[in-house]
N, C-alpha and C positions, 0 to 999 in steps of 0.2 A: 094447820098443824098436820104433820105427816105421823101417822101411827107406825112405829118401827116394828118390823117383823122379827120375832124371835125364832131363830133357826139354828140347828146345829148341823154341821157338815162333816163328812169324812173325806179326807184328802189322801189319795193313794200316791206314795212316793214313786216318781217316774212316769206319772200319768198327768195329762192336762186336766184342769178343773175350771169350770166357769159357771157363774151364776148371774142372773139378771134381776134386779129390783125394778119394779114399775111404780112410779109416783102417780097417784090418782087424786082427783078432787075428792075431798072428804065425802064419804057416804055415797059415792058414784063409781062408775066404771070409766069415767072420762079421764085420760091422761092429762097431766100437768105439763105445760111447755117448760122444760128446764134448760132451754138454750142459754148459753153463758154461765151455767153453773160448773163446778168441778166436784169430783167426789174422790173419796179415799177410804181404803179398807186397811186397818191394821189389826194384827193379832199379836198378842203377848203371852208368854208363859207365865202361869202363876207362880209366885215366889217372892224374891226380894223386891223392895220398893223400887219403883220406876225400872222395871226390867226392859231390856232391849226388845224391840218388835222383831218377831220371827217372820212375819209377813207385813209388808208395807207397799201397797199398790195403789195406783190410780185407777179410777173407773173411766170407762168409755161412755161419754154422755150421748144419749139418743135425741135430745132436743124435744121437738114437739110431741114425740111418742111417749115421753116421760120415762124412757128406759135408761138404766144405769147398769152397765155390764162390767163385771170384774173377771179377770182371768189370771190363773196361776198356771205357768207352763211347767212341764215335766222337769226341765232344767233348773227351775227355781227350787226344787225339792231335793235335788242331789246333795248328799252329805248331811242333811237335816237329821237330828237325833231327838228332838222333842217329841212328846206323845200327845199332849193336849195344850191348847192355847185358847184363850178368849179373844174374841174379836168384836169390833165395832165397825160399821160402815157408815159413813157420813156424807151428807150433801152440803156443799158450800155455795150459797147464793152470792151473785155478783153485786157490786155497788156498795154504797155507804153503809147499808144495814148490816152487812157482815153476818147475816143470819145462817145458822148451821142446823140442819135437821138430821136426825138419826134415822138412816134407812133400815138398818137391822143390827142385831147383836146375837151373840151365842158362842158356841165353842166349835173349834176345829179339832178333829182327831186325825192324827197322822198315822197311817198304816205303812210302816217301813217295808221296803222291798226285801224279799227273801233271797232272791238272786239278782245279779246284774248281767246284762247282755254285753 
């Protein structure tokens, strides 16, 4: 079982953001080989039932090093007006098991641009 990391992030509109989760063998510093896995991060604004995702990105899988990297580009934040959104990052294992592990969860705070260039 992967113990998900609870982390909150600040996203600055008009700037790139990235974060890397590392999947480790339980109670060790040894990375898990996650070759063949896929990963997804979604963030939703709190509010009505089943709100639309304001962030929906795939992760870059590092394979044997156990790393999953998520990137949000500056262009992806242009025109966004939300202030806070809850997110979940998940790892999907290949094969018939269909196992899903939660990598992380928390909140994004969007700091909107004061000026545009």
